Backbone bond lengths (Angstrom), bond angles and torsions (degrees), N, CA, C in turn:
res aa  C-N    CA-C-N  psi(-1)  N-CA   C-N-CA  omega(-1)  CA-C   N-CA-C  phi
1 M - - - 1.535 - - 1.684 104.86 -
2 K 1.331 108.40 136.02 1.537 117.02 172.60 1.584 102.92 -103.63
3 L 1.318 112.12 147.60 1.493 117.58 -174.90 1.514 103.19 -134.25
4 T 1.342 113.68 128.12 1.528 124.71 175.80 1.456 106.85 -125.64
5 H 1.308 112.63 157.19 1.469 116.39 177.77 1.534 111.77 -143.65
6 R 1.229 117.16 152.82 1.522 121.53 173.61 1.615 104.75 -149.54
7 E 1.378 109.62 173.56 1.390 117.88 -179.09 1.534 107.53 -122.96
8 V 1.316 114.77 134.06 1.457 123.14 177.08 1.507 108.30 -134.87
9 D 1.322 113.31 117.85 1.485 120.94 -178.48 1.508 116.85 49.03
10 G 1.322 115.48 36.81 1.507 122.09 179.20 1.449 110.85 84.21
11 I 1.319 123.41 5.71 1.407 126.49 -178.38 1.576 107.32 -112.50
12 M 1.350 115.16 127.30 1.520 120.47 -179.54 1.443 111.29 -81.12
13 I 1.224 118.75 128.61 1.371 127.76 177.91 1.598 114.00 -101.96
14 L 1.170 120.74 113.20 1.531 122.18 -179.97 1.550 105.98 -100.20
15 E 1.324 115.13 134.74 1.407 112.74 -175.09 1.500 104.86 -133.58
16 P 1.270 118.38 91.31 1.478 124.02 175.48 1.506 108.58 -68.09
17 R 1.308 121.13 153.99 1.454 122.31 172.26 1.526 109.33 -141.98
18 G 1.260 118.09 136.92 1.489 124.96 173.82 1.483 105.69 106.16
19 K 1.407 113.93 -132.75 1.491 121.30 -176.65 1.434 109.92 -110.78
20 I 1.356 117.87 139.55 1.484 126.05 179.27 1.571 102.55 -106.04
21 M 1.261 114.45 112.22 1.451 115.19 -176.12 1.630 114.54 -139.89
22 G 1.328 115.58 9.09 1.468 112.30 174.96 1.550 107.24 102.26
23 G 1.339 112.57 -162.00 1.389 118.67 -169.80 1.484 119.00 50.44
24 P 1.388 113.61 -117.18 1.493 117.31 -177.37 1.621 108.90 -62.30
25 D 1.351 117.27 -33.01 1.359 123.43 -177.85 1.589 112.09 -55.22
26 A 1.245 116.21 -41.13 1.445 123.35 -172.22 1.561 105.92 -72.19
27 T 1.294 116.47 -38.93 1.493 118.09 175.95 1.533 114.93 -63.90
28 L 1.423 112.39 -45.27 1.406 119.09 175.51 1.501 114.08 -55.35
29 L 1.266 121.64 -53.40 1.402 123.66 176.79 1.449 115.97 -62.77
30 H 1.278 119.67 -48.14 1.413 129.17 173.62 1.537 114.50 -49.22
31 D 1.322 116.12 -52.18 1.509 122.88 -179.61 1.435 110.76 -65.08
32 Q 1.407 117.33 -40.64 1.449 121.43 176.28 1.495 111.56 -57.64
33 L 1.267 119.07 -51.65 1.531 124.24 -176.54 1.500 103.37 -59.39
34 H 1.260 122.43 -48.32 1.510 122.52 -174.97 1.556 106.51 -65.41
35 D 1.263 122.29 -36.65 1.517 120.31 170.53 1.516 113.45 -58.29
36 F 1.277 116.56 -44.64 1.433 123.98 170.46 1.520 115.70 -48.69
37 I 1.324 109.30 -52.52 1.529 116.72 -177.84 1.481 109.48 -62.22
38 K 1.376 115.56 -43.18 1.416 121.50 -176.86 1.455 109.47 -57.43
39 E 1.471 121.23 -41.42 1.432 129.50 175.82 1.502 115.10 -82.67
40 N 1.291 117.75 13.36 1.473 130.29 174.78 1.555 105.08 56.39
41 K 1.366 121.60 46.01 1.350 128.39 -177.28 1.597 103.66 -115.37
42 K 1.343 113.05 86.34 1.472 115.30 -170.86 1.504 115.59 -109.22
43 K 1.239 117.69 23.89 1.431 123.41 174.69 1.580 106.93 -117.27
44 V 1.276 117.19 114.28 1.540 120.18 -166.78 1.490 108.30 -134.53
45 V 1.358 118.09 132.64 1.450 122.46 175.16 1.555 102.23 -119.80
46 I 1.344 117.00 135.83 1.413 115.32 173.41 1.560 104.78 -110.92
47 N 1.373 112.37 120.05 1.426 119.04 -176.71 1.451 109.94 -91.15
48 L 1.382 119.01 106.77 1.372 124.39 -177.96 1.571 120.44 -86.27
49 A 1.335 116.04 10.73 1.352 123.49 -175.28 1.544 115.77 -56.55
50 K 1.289 117.70 -29.24 1.516 126.99 -175.68 1.511 113.76 -102.23
51 V 1.297 117.42 4.86 1.430 123.21 -172.38 1.534 105.68 -90.15
52 D 1.317 121.59 114.41 1.500 125.02 -171.65 1.585 109.20 -82.42
53 W 1.449 111.46 -30.69 1.410 111.57 -170.34 1.495 106.70 -160.31
54 M 1.434 114.92 148.81 1.508 117.54 175.17 1.431 106.93 -144.67
55 N 1.342 118.62 138.28 1.469 119.97 172.48 1.556 112.56 -103.74
56 S 1.311 117.98 -173.90 1.418 115.87 178.57 1.478 120.34 -59.16
57 T 1.267 112.50 -27.33 1.526 118.08 178.95 1.539 109.88 -74.44
58 G 1.392 109.52 -32.02 1.537 114.49 170.97 1.513 113.04 -61.92
59 L 1.371 114.71 -41.93 1.485 115.84 179.91 1.488 112.37 -68.16
60 G 1.434 117.50 -25.09 1.500 121.08 -179.33 1.510 102.54 -77.70
61 I 1.310 124.25 -26.35 1.480 122.28 -178.46 1.600 103.76 -68.75
62 L 1.393 118.29 -43.73 1.427 121.35 -177.36 1.479 110.62 -68.27
63 I 1.373 119.28 -36.66 1.468 119.39 176.70 1.497 110.68 -62.85
64 S 1.437 116.13 -43.50 1.429 121.16 177.92 1.455 113.22 -59.97
65 G 1.334 116.28 -43.21 1.389 120.54 178.62 1.579 112.88 -56.99
66 L 1.422 113.36 -51.70 1.426 119.01 175.04 1.467 115.44 -54.43
67 T 1.284 118.19 -41.14 1.476 123.48 176.75 1.414 112.46 -65.33
68 T 1.324 122.41 -43.60 1.423 127.44 174.71 1.443 112.88 -61.26
69 M 1.284 120.90 -43.48 1.503 119.66 175.79 1.534 112.03 -64.54
70 K 1.344 116.13 -45.40 1.427 121.46 -179.63 1.537 114.29 -56.57
71 N 1.367 111.46 -45.44 1.494 120.25 -174.93 1.570 108.78 -68.17
72 N 1.413 118.50 -14.92 1.318 119.49 -176.23 1.593 108.52 -114.19
73 G 1.276 114.61 17.78 1.382 117.04 175.07 1.607 113.83 79.56
74 G 1.323 110.98 23.52 1.500 116.00 -176.15 1.486 109.57 -114.83
75 E 1.374 108.95 176.82 1.554 114.72 172.85 1.485 109.28 -131.69
76 L 1.424 112.82 146.39 1.380 119.52 177.99 1.510 107.97 -129.51
77 K 1.320 117.18 126.75 1.447 120.59 178.34 1.507 111.73 -125.99
78 L 1.403 119.18 161.01 1.318 125.00 -179.20 1.526 114.54 -106.10
79 A 1.229 122.93 143.42 1.443 129.80 176.24 1.609 113.55 -127.91
80 N 1.254 112.07 150.60 1.476 118.21 173.45 1.528 113.12 49.98
81 V 1.441 120.39 43.61 1.481 119.59 177.53 1.459 105.96 -72.10
82 T 1.340 108.28 129.38 1.481 121.04 177.22 1.538 111.12 -65.19
83 E 1.320 115.72 160.67 1.394 123.33 176.63 1.524 113.96 -49.88
84 K 1.449 109.95 -48.22 1.465 111.77 -175.06 1.632 110.74 -71.08
85 I 1.173 117.01 -36.28 1.570 120.18 179.98 1.549 107.09 -69.03
86 E 1.369 114.32 -41.02 1.438 111.42 178.44 1.563 117.88 -67.65
87 S 1.425 115.21 -23.84 1.398 117.19 169.23 1.560 113.52 -69.02
88 L 1.328 112.95 -35.90 1.370 117.53 -176.02 1.470 108.27 -68.16
89 L 1.455 118.48 -42.46 1.471 122.54 -179.83 1.623 110.08 -66.85
90 T 1.403 117.72 -30.87 1.305 119.43 175.90 1.474 116.24 -68.19
91 I 1.298 115.11 -48.01 1.476 125.57 178.66 1.570 109.72 -53.80
92 T 1.351 114.84 -46.64 1.464 121.68 -178.70 1.470 116.48 -83.47
93 K 1.381 113.79 1.75 1.454 123.54 177.62 1.545 109.49 69.84
94 L 1.350 122.91 7.47 1.411 129.50 -178.81 1.565 114.33 -71.43
95 I 1.385 108.49 -18.56 1.522 109.93 179.47 1.502 115.08 -60.14
96 T 1.352 117.94 -22.05 1.459 123.73 177.43 1.554 116.09 -83.72
97 V 1.474 111.45 -15.39 1.404 116.74 177.48 1.513 113.90 -83.86
98 F 1.317 118.17 -34.82 1.451 124.16 -177.62 1.508 111.99 -93.21
99 E 1.328 113.71 142.94 1.426 114.46 164.46 1.471 109.18 -82.89
100 N 1.298 117.46 130.02 1.472 124.17 -162.44 1.421 107.49 -129.31
101 Y 1.407 117.98 126.84 1.467 119.85 -177.97 1.594 109.70 -124.65
102 D 1.322 114.06 148.00 1.523 113.55 178.00 1.565 116.05 -75.66
103 S 1.338 114.63 -13.32 1.424 116.07 -178.66 1.540 108.09 -145.47
104 L 1.371 117.32 158.25 1.354 124.22 -178.86 1.566 108.44 -64.00
105 D 1.421 116.02 -41.14 1.410 119.20 177.01 1.489 115.56 -57.53
106 E 1.284 115.73 -41.98 1.492 121.66 -178.65 1.525 107.66 -63.58
107 A 1.447 114.98 -45.81 1.436 118.45 178.75 1.604 113.76 -59.82
108 I 1.284 110.60 -39.71 1.515 113.00 179.79 1.478 109.66 -67.95
109 K 1.295 120.07 -43.72 1.505 123.49 -178.18 1.431 109.93 -61.94
110 S 1.391 119.65 -32.46 1.417 121.71 -172.41 1.607 113.71 -65.38
111 F 1.306 112.26 -10.31 1.592 120.30 -179.81 1.565 106.56 -82.55
112 S 1.241 117.32 -20.32 1.503 113.70 -167.90 1.621 105.22 -92.95
């Protein structure tokens, strides 16, 4: 997985690319969220548009990220969830845990 980020209107956009499967991916995302928290940037959207595949460990990484943000007074939302990942979220009933938006714009607007 490659991970880039940018800021839009005070909201941090995380953009993973490739496969999210645990191991170094977990550390990458975890460290980035903690950096945001240290900088007092607590509104985060994970744009999943370029994620090809995610396993159960990848889902665990997202849950951990959500918990980390909530425990520090922040919010984490998902945007552009692909059909495969949405199916995974639905099967595991996690679709109700995450705020999930069809587009990045919708996710950003949801913070206002």
